[in-house]
N, C-alpha and C positions, 0 to 999 in steps of 0.2 A: 545524447539520450532523448532531448525532446523533439529533435528533428526526425530520427531515424526510429524510434521506439513506436510500440503500438499503444492505442489509448483505448481505454474502457470505462465508460461512464456507469454511474449510480445516482441513486438521489441526493446522496450526502458525500460521496467520494467519487475521485478520479484516480484511475489507475494507469500509470505508464509502465510499459514492461519492455526489456531489452535483454537479449541473450548475450552474455559475455564473451567475446571473443579478443579482448585486447590483452597484449603481453604482459601489462604491468599488474592486472587484475589476476588474482588467483583463480583458475577454471573451476575450481570446486566450491569457491566461495558463493554464497547468496548474500546480497547486499539489499538493504532495505532502507529508504529514506521516507520520512512522513513530512510534509510541508504544511504548515499551518499559517496563513498569511494574516496581516493585520486587517484583511478586509473581512475575516471571521469574527474577530472580537479586537477591539483595541486593548483588550485587558491581557497581560501576557500569563496571568493566573489561569484564565479560561483557555489559553491557546495551549498551553502546557498540559492541562487536565486532559484536553482533546488528543495530543500527542501521546500522552502515558495510556489511554484507553486503547488506542489503536495499536500502539506497540504492544501492549498485554494481548491483545486479540491476535497478533501476529504470532505471538509465542506458543499458542496453541495449534496454529497452522503450519508451522515450519517443519514438523517430521514430514509432513504430507508435500513439500515443495521440493523440485528438483534442484540441484547444484548448478551453478552458472547463470543465474538470473540475477538481473539488476531491476529493482522495483521502487517507483517513486508514487507515493499515494499522497494526492493532493486533497485536503479538506475544504469542502464547500461551505460557505456561509450559513446554508440551511442545517449544518450539523451540530449547531448548539443545542438543538432540543433533542438529540439522540442520547441514547445510554448505550452501555457497553454491549449488551446483547444484539442490538441494531447495528452496531458497527462489526460485529463479529459476523453476523448474518450477510452484511453487505459485501465484506472482503470475502467470505467464502463465495459467494455469488459472482463477484468480478474475477477472481482466480479459476472459478469453473468455466465462466465465460472465455478467460483467456487461455483455457485448456492447458494449464500448467498443474492443476490440483491431482493428487493421487496417481502421479507418474506419467500423465499425458505430456508430450512434447510436441 
């Protein structure tokens, strides 16, 4: 995933995207992982809050995404000053740049 996936950068997020062709993964599955390292914050409470906000943003975008994607969202240290709406806007922009939003493939 990290070697063969495509990367897209934003101010506070990094998106890695890979089309699933593996036999063990269901081809209709859309899998999303959110990575928040200790470089962002040493406090687990802050890291978990960021992770929950990004996951909630993805819930609103899920119907607009195609099946068979593997997505990894890495949070940058500057994301501590963001709120939910900024994350949602950046996620939408990253997915549009990757041309996977609203039926693009």
